[in-house]
N, C-alpha and C positions, 0 to 999 in steps of 0.2 A: 263560204265565199259563193257568190253567184256564178251560174255557170257562163253568163256571158263576160265574168271578169277572169275566166280560166283560159290559159294558153295550154295546149296540149301537143306535144311532139310526139306523134305515135309512129314509132317504126315498127311495122310488123313483119316478122319473117315468117313464111310458111314453108316447111322442110319438105321437099319431095324429090326422091331419087338423087339424094346426096346434094342438092341444090336449094337456093334460097331466093325467094321472089319478095321483094321490099316494096312497100307502099308508105306514103308520107302524108298523114292528116294532119291539119293545124287548126286550133281554135284561136280565141283571142284571149288576151291578159294584158290589161292596163300596165302591169309591172313589168312585162317582159320586153326585150329588146328585138324588134323585128329584123333589123339587120344590124349584124356585129359591127362595132366600132373596131377598125383594124388596131388602133391604138390601145384597145382595150377588149381584147379577146375573152369570149366565155369559155369557163371551164365546163367540159362536157363529160356527165357520168352517165355510162350506158347500165340501165336495169335489165339484167339478162334473165328475164322471166323463161326460165327453161323448165321442161317435163324431164325428169330423169329416167334413167333404165335401171331403176331400183338400185341395188347395189354392185351391179356391174360397173366396176371401176374403170375398166378399159373404155367401155361404151360412154361412160359418162366424161371420161377424159377427152375423148374425141369429139364429142358434141360440144364440150366447153371450148376446146379450140376453134371449133367451126363459128360459134357464137362470138367468141372474142375477135376472129378475123372480120366478121361482118360490123361487129361495134366500130373495129378500126376504119373500115370503109365508110361508117357513117361519121367519122370525124371525133370519136370518141377520145378522152384523155383518160379516162378511168373506167374499168368494166368490173362489175360488182355481181357475185354468183349469189344464189339463194343459200340457205344454210346446209352445212356437211354436205356438200356437193359431192364429194367423191363414192358417196354410199347413198346419195339421194334421200337423205334422213330417213333411211329405212329402220324399222325397229326390229326387236326379236321377240319371239312368241315365248310366253310361259315365263317361270323364274327359275329354272334350272341352271345349276352351275355351269353347265356345258353350254347352254344357249348363251349366257352371259359371256363366256370367254371366247365362243365363236363370232359374237357380235365385236367384242373388243379387240381381238385380232385382225380385224380389217384396218384398224389405226395405221396412220401412216407418217413419216418423219419428213423432215425439211430436205433431206437427201434421197428422198424417194422418187421414182422416175415420175409419177403423178406430180408432184411440185417442181420437180426439174423441167417437165415439159412447159409450165406455164411460167417459168423463169425465163426460158430460152425463148419462147413466143413474145412475152413482155418487151424483151430486147429486140426482137425482129419488127414487132409491129411500133415500137417506140410508145407504147401504151401501157400505163398502169394497170394491174389486174388483182382485185381482191378475191383471193382463191380460198374456198372454203372447204373445211375437211376435218375428220376425226383423227386427231392428233396424238401420235404416240408419245407416251409420257412414263414417267417412272411412277409404277402404279397404274391406277386406272387412267385411260386416255381422255383427252380433253375435245371441246366441242370449239374448233377455233378457226380463225381468219388470219390469213397472212396477207399483208399488203406489198406487192412487188412493184418496184418503180420501173419506169420506162427503160433502165440499163439492165434490168434482171436482179436487181438486189432486193432481197427482203428488208424493208424498212421497219416492218411493224408486224408483230404477231400478238394477238388478241385472244385469250380464251374466254369464253362466256361464265361471267361470274355468277349469275342469277340461273344456275341449272334449274331446268324443270324437275325437281325433285318429286313432284306429284306424279311424274311418270317414271315407270321401272327403268326405260332406257337411259334417263339422264341422271338417274341415281348411281348410274355406272360409269359416270364421268367425274373428272377431278374438276373442280370448279376453278375458274381464274382468280388471281388474287389482286389485280390492279386494272386500271383504266389507262392504258398509255397512250400518248398522241406523238405522231412522228411529222417531221417536216418533210413533205413529198414534192419534189422536184418534178414540174410538168412542163410542157411546152408553152403553156399559159402563165407560167410563173409557179412560185412556191406557194404552198398551202399547208396549213397545219391540219392533219386528218387524224382521227381517232374511229373507234368502232365499238357498237354494243350488237349484241345478238339477241334478236326474237324475244324471249321473256324478259329480257334487260330493259326493255321500253316500258314494262310495267311498273318499274321501279324508277322514280324519278331522280333517285341520287345517281343513277349510271350517267344520264345526259349532262347532269350538274358538276359531276367530277370531271367529266371529259372536257366541259367548259372550263372549268377552273384550271385544267392542265392545258389550256390555250387552244382547243379544237376550234377550226372555223367550219369544218365540215365532219359530219357523222355518219359512217357508211353502216346500215345494219342490215346484214343477211337474214332472212325469215323463213319459217316453216310452219305456217298454220292458217285456219280460216281466220279471215280479218273482216269484221264488220264496222261500221262508222264510228263506233266509238274507239276502237284500237286505231283505225286510221288518224283519228283526231289526236291521238296521243302523240303521233310524230310532228303534227303540227303544233301542238302544245310544247312539245320538248324543243323544237326549233324556236318557238316564240319566247319562251320563257329564258332561255340560254344565249340568245342572240347568235345561233349556230346554224347553218344549214344543215338539213338532213335529207338521205337517201336510202331508201329501203327497196329490197329485192326479194319478191316472193316466188313460190312455186305457182305455176298456172293450173287450172281445173282440168283432169279432175283429181289432180294429187293435193293440192289445196285450192284456194280460190283467186289466186293472182292479186290484183290491186297492188302491185308494186307502186311505189309513190315518193314524190320527193317536194320539200317545201323550202323556201330561202330562210335567211336569218330572222325575217320580219313575220314568218309563219305564213307565208303566203305560197299558195299552190303552185308549183312548178310543172309537175307532170303526174297524172295518175293513169294507171293501166287498168285494162278490162279483165277479164277471167283468162282470156287464151294465151297461147304461147306467143311471145313477142320480144323484142327489144325496143326499150324507151330510152330517149335521151333527156336526160335532165341537165338544162343548161343554168350555170351559176355565174354570177358577175362578182368576182372576187373584189374589185373596188367598192361596190355597192355593199356588200357583207361588212367590209373593213369601215365603211363610213358609218353604216347603221349602228356598229359595235361602238363607234367612238362617242355617240349621242344618245344612245337608248338609256332608258331608266331599269330595263330588264339585266339580265346577266349578272355580273358581280358588281354591279353599280352601287345598289342600296342594300345590300344585304347585311345581316348582323350575325356572323358566324359564331360569335361568343355566346349566343343564345340556344345553341342547337345541340347541345349535349346529348339530349335524349336520343338522337340519329344515331349515336355509335354505343348505346346500352342495348346489349342482348336481350334482357328480359322482356316477356310481352305478356299481354293479357289473355287470361284463359279462353276467350272467345276466338283467340286467333291461333290457338294450338292445333296443328296439323300432323298426320303421319304422311310419310311419304309413300312411293309407289310400291313399295315392299311392307307397306302397313307397320312401319317401324316410326316412333315419334321423330319428328323433324327437329334436329338442333343444329342451328347455322354454324356454331363454333366448332362444332365435330369434322366439319370439312372445310 
């Protein structure tokens, strides 16, 4: 899409002495609505492009609270954090059993003070929050997001299915086993929301199953460097599934920012730079639903009876890989 056809809602936060200064920069986009129609208010998702304090969970919690409050002041209906925010997606060094156990011990549950803080905050702000964390689990922990509604209820917990097993860190996680979708009640109306996490986007099946499960909006926490090809993956997933998509990444120098959102027609809604910022992605729910009723994409002209190869585990030798511990990767083992 040409730059002249882009609309960017750029909400920049600069943290200094515990305060934040905000500025708003606007571009143009022929597909955006300049002034909201009171009878059809836009659903606003805040992409919290935050720099973490490493694995200091208390500082990360406080910073997350600060950014969520600023997002609410900006009119956000949903706030989305980058991947595993509670420990800032920090890794462990080496492959020793003790290093792995120490890293896994940072996992938290739904009843933890960290999660309780954001449940209470969501209720106070009347804003949904997508909180990301290393989730305590039976066995190895999970890389998860919990979507908390504006009343403080957890309506969805998704664990990353396509764990990055080429890294030792995510070899030590339990992968998720489903792509759930929840009905989220917002002040702008109800919307069906699902999630994928980072490497999930590299596998088109993730967004496809979410679409088949009814998702109208896909929220994606992220933690990696993003080039134009990977950013285009979000555009493609939105376009081919007629589903809006929003992603939050870590800013530089932790990663390189470029949090991004597309509407259900694959058109750019907002794209971040590399710096620490809050970005608002505004979605027209009525437009999404009108598009889904007439599009030839999504589930309109598929032939699922021909897709048997997609669920067969065998693969060609050229795609055989070792995991982060130099052991053969076998999908069904986990």
